[in-house]
MARSE-913174 format. One record per residue (C-alpha): residue in three letters; x, y, z. Coordinates in steps of 0.2 Angstrom, whole numbers, plus 5000, padded with zeros to 4 digits. Layout:
  code     u     v     w
   ALA     X     Y     Z
...
// end
This chain:
  code     u     v     w
   LYS  6091  5352  5313
   MET  6081  5348  5329
   PRO  6081  5363  5341
   ARG  6092  5361  5356
   GLN  6083  5359  5373
   LYS  6090  5369  5388
   PRO  6098  5357  5401
   VAL  6088  5355  5417
   ARG  6096  5356  5434
   VAL  6094  5343  5447
   GLY  6080  5346  5459
   GLN  6072  5358  5447
   LYS  6054  5355  5441
   LEU  6047  5359  5424
   ALA  6033  5372  5423
   THR  6016  5364  5421
   LYS  6005  5367  5406
   PRO  5992  5380  5407
   TYR  5978  5367  5405
   ASP  5986  5351  5411
   LYS  5972  5341  5418
   LYS  5983  5329  5428
   ALA  5992  5342  5436
   LEU  5976  5351  5441
   GLY  5969  5335  5448
   ARG  5985  5332  5459
   SER  5984  5350  5466
   ILE  5966  5347  5471
   LYS  5970  5331  5479
   ASN  5984  5339  5489
   LYS  5972  5353  5494
   LYS  5960  5341  5501
   LYS  5973  5331  5510
   LYS  5978  5347  5519
   GLN  5960  5351  5523
   GLU  5958  5334  5531
   ALA  5974  5336  5541
   LYS  5967  5352  5549
   LYS  5952  5343  5556
   ASN  5949  5345  5575
   PRO  5954  5330  5584
   LEU  5940  5332  5597
   PHE  5927  5328  5584
   VAL  5929  5309  5582
   SER  5919  5301  5568
   ARG  5908  5287  5574
   PRO  5900  5277  5559
   LYS  5882  5271  5563
   ASN  5877  5253  5565
   TYR  5859  5250  5560
   GLY  5859  5232  5567
   ILE  5847  5225  5580
   GLY  5849  5234  5596
   GLN  5862  5246  5589
   ASN  5859  5264  5583
   VAL  5841  5272  5580
   GLN  5835  5267  5563
   PRO  5833  5281  5550
   LYS  5815  5287  5547
   LYS  5805  5276  5534
   ASP  5787  5271  5531
   LEU  5783  5258  5545
   THR  5764  5256  5539
   ARG  5767  5237  5537
   TYR  5774  5235  5554
   VAL  5761  5245  5564
   LYS  5750  5236  5577
   TRP  5734  5244  5572
   PRO  5719  5245  5583
   ARG  5706  5231  5581
   TYR  5694  5240  5571
   VAL  5707  5246  5558
   ARG  5714  5229  5557
   LEU  5697  5222  5553
   GLN  5694  5235  5539
   ARG  5711  5231  5531
   GLN  5708  5212  5532
   LYS  5690  5214  5525
   ARG  5697  5224  5510
   VAL  5711  5211  5507
   LEU  5698  5197  5507
   TYR  5686  5206  5495
   ASN  5701  5207  5483
   ARG  5708  5189  5485
   LEU  5691  5179  5486
   LYS  5679  5176  5473
   VAL  5665  5189  5476
   PRO  5647  5186  5470
   PRO  5639  5199  5459
   SER  5626  5204  5472
   ILE  5640  5210  5484
   HIS  5652  5215  5470
   GLN  5639  5228  5463
   PHE  5642  5239  5479
   SER  5660  5243  5473
   ARG  5652  5252  5458
   THR  5649  5269  5466
   LEU  5641  5284  5458
   ASP  5654  5295  5449
   LYS  5660  5311  5457
   SER  5651  5324  5447
   LEU  5634  5315  5449
   ALA  5637  5312  5467
   ARG  5641  5331  5470
   ASP  5625  5336  5461
   LEU  5615  5323  5471
   PHE  5621  5328  5488
   GLY  5619  5346  5483
   LEU  5600  5342  5481
   LEU  5599  5331  5497
   ASP  5607  5345  5508
   LYS  5592  5356  5503
   TYR  5580  5343  5510
   ARG  5588  5339  5526
   PRO  5576  5336  5541
   GLU  5576  5349  5555
   THR  5588  5347  5570
   ARG  5581  5348  5588
   ALA  5586  5366  5590
   GLU  5577  5371  5573
   LYS  5562  5361  5579
   LYS  5562  5370  5596
   ALA  5563  5387  5587
   ARG  5549  5383  5575
   LEU  5537  5377  5589
   LYS  5541  5393  5599
   LYS  5537  5404  5585
   GLN  5521  5394  5581
   ALA  5516  5396  5600
   LYS  5519  5415  5600
   GLU  5508  5416  5584
   ILE  5494  5406  5592
   ALA  5495  5417  5608
   ASN  5494  5433  5599
   LEU  5478  5427  5589
   LYS  5461  5436  5593
   GLU  5446  5427  5597
   GLY  5438  5417  5583
   GLU  5454  5418  5572
   LYS  5462  5402  5566
   PRO  5481  5399  5565
   SER  5488  5399  5548
   LYS  5493  5382  5541
   ALA  5512  5379  5540
   PRO  5518  5374  5523
   LYS  5521  5355  5520
   PRO  5539  5351  5524
   TYR  5549  5342  5511
   THR  5562  5331  5518
   VAL  5573  5316  5514
   LYS  5566  5299  5520
   LYS  5577  5288  5531
   GLY  5576  5272  5540
   ILE  5578  5255  5531
   ASN  5560  5249  5535
   HIS  5552  5266  5530
   VAL  5563  5267  5514
   THR  5558  5249  5509
   SER  5539  5253  5511
   LEU  5541  5269  5501
   VAL  5550  5258  5487
   GLU  5537  5245  5488
   SER  5522  5257  5487
   ARG  5532  5266  5472
   ARG  5531  5283  5481
   ALA  5550  5284  5481
   LYS  5556  5294  5466
   LEU  5575  5290  5470
   LEU  5583  5278  5481
   ILE  5601  5281  5488
   ILE  5611  5266  5495
   ALA  5628  5267  5505
   HIS  5642  5256  5498
   ASP  5649  5251  5515
   VAL  5635  5245  5525
   ASP  5640  5232  5538
   PRO  5632  5219  5538
   ILE  5629  5220  5519
   GLU  5613  5209  5521
   ILE  5604  5224  5527
   VAL  5604  5232  5509
   VAL  5610  5218  5498
   TRP  5592  5215  5491
   LEU  5587  5233  5489
   PRO  5595  5235  5471
   ALA  5585  5220  5465
   LEU  5569  5227  5473
   ALA  5571  5245  5465
   ARG  5575  5238  5448
   ARG  5559  5226  5449
   LEU  5548  5241  5453
   ASN  5556  5253  5441
   VAL  5563  5265  5455
   PRO  5579  5274  5450
   TYR  5593  5268  5463
   CYS  5611  5272  5465
   ILE  5625  5267  5476
   VAL  5636  5281  5484
   LYS  5651  5283  5496
   SER  5648  5282  5511
   LYS  5636  5278  5525
   SER  5644  5292  5536
   ARG  5640  5305  5521
   LEU  5622  5299  5520
   GLY  5621  5301  5539
   GLN  5627  5319  5538
   VAL  5612  5323  5527
   VAL  5599  5316  5540
   ASN  5609  5323  5556
   GLN  5615  5305  5561
   LYS  5632  5296  5562
   THR  5627  5284  5548
   ALA  5613  5280  5537
   ALA  5611  5264  5526
   ALA  5599  5271  5513
   LEU  5589  5287  5510
   ALA  5574  5290  5498
   ILE  5567  5306  5490
   THR  5548  5306  5488
   GLU  5544  5324  5484
   VAL  5553  5340  5480
   ARG  5548  5358  5477
   LYS  5544  5365  5460
   GLU  5561  5374  5457
   HIS  5570  5357  5460
   GLN  5559  5346  5449
   ALA  5570  5348  5434
   THR  5586  5344  5443
   LEU  5578  5328  5451
   ALA  5572  5323  5434
   ASN  5590  5325  5426
   LEU  5598  5315  5441
   CYS  5585  5301  5439
   GLU  5588  5299  5421
   SER  5607  5299  5423
   ILE  5606  5287  5437
   SER  5594  5275  5428
   GLU  5606  5274  5413
   THR  5621  5270  5425
   TYR  5612  5257  5437
   ASN  5594  5252  5432
   GLU  5597  5249  5413
   ARG  5614  5240  5417
   TYR  5607  5229  5430
   ASP  5608  5213  5419
   ASP  5627  5216  5416
   LEU  5630  5220  5434
   ARG  5622  5205  5441
   ARG  5634  5194  5430
   GLN  5650  5202  5435
   TRP  5660  5193  5448
   GLY  5673  5202  5458
   GLY  5689  5198  5468
   LEU  5703  5185  5463
   ILE  5716  5199  5463
   LEU  5732  5192  5469
   GLY  5745  5201  5480
   GLN  5763  5205  5476
   LYS  5770  5190  5485
   ALA  5758  5178  5476
   ILE  5762  5186  5459
   ALA  5781  5185  5462
   ALA  5779  5167  5467
   GLU  5769  5163  5451
   ARG  5782  5171  5440
   LYS  5796  5162  5448
   ALA  5787  5145  5446
   GLU  5783  5149  5428
   LYS  5801  5153  5425
   ALA  5807  5137  5433
   ARG  5794  5127  5422
   LYS  5800  5135  5406
   LYS  5818  5132  5411
   ALA  5814  5113  5414
   VAL  5805  5112  5397
   GLY  5820  5120  5389
   ASP  5832  5107  5397
   PHE  5823  5093  5389
// end
């Protein structure tokens, strides 16, 4: 026999099960409704409208919409043109700069042969004058050691390369106009002078106490740095001088932008669809 159920009185609710999910959900909803009802009426919700002339827009990257200064705009346009147009090898080779580890060693050596500043020259001449003033009659001043410095100036550097006195030629990758240095790699390779292209003209300028420098040359170094220079010249020759024939055949540019790539894909898709319909 089936067990008899107790009669339920009218208006009386059955007890909920201990893990009745529906009942729990209902009770949570009721609590939320009560909390919403208790909101302060003084605080009125005003949903924001981000249309034109409405609320202030949320923060986002506005790089694309910035009206840049003229010199920045020219830099950006130049970069885009070098990517889009077909760039000849003689210009494209300047995008192949020296790798970071070699560049670090190179600039470490260059900084040891920086030319003296005006203040340093003034101090040296003062010291020299004092020594001469303190000399006795008949005594001759001692000869100062020969200064070893990095050579600067495009004409001076060119003459050093042509006379094969330059042991290493360093060229900046961002010289403007590029015609100033575009022929230097060919000249260096023709005369078997190791050359390299580095970032950037401002960094080369720091070495020689100027704002910028198009090219520098090392002619002589002290005995303790000769091994370092020999290693650098060997690595640089492998990267640039020995690969010159490959570099002068490699064209640059012809890299499409995102919009052009998307348009091409769309056109290709339409073409395939048209072929499929036939």
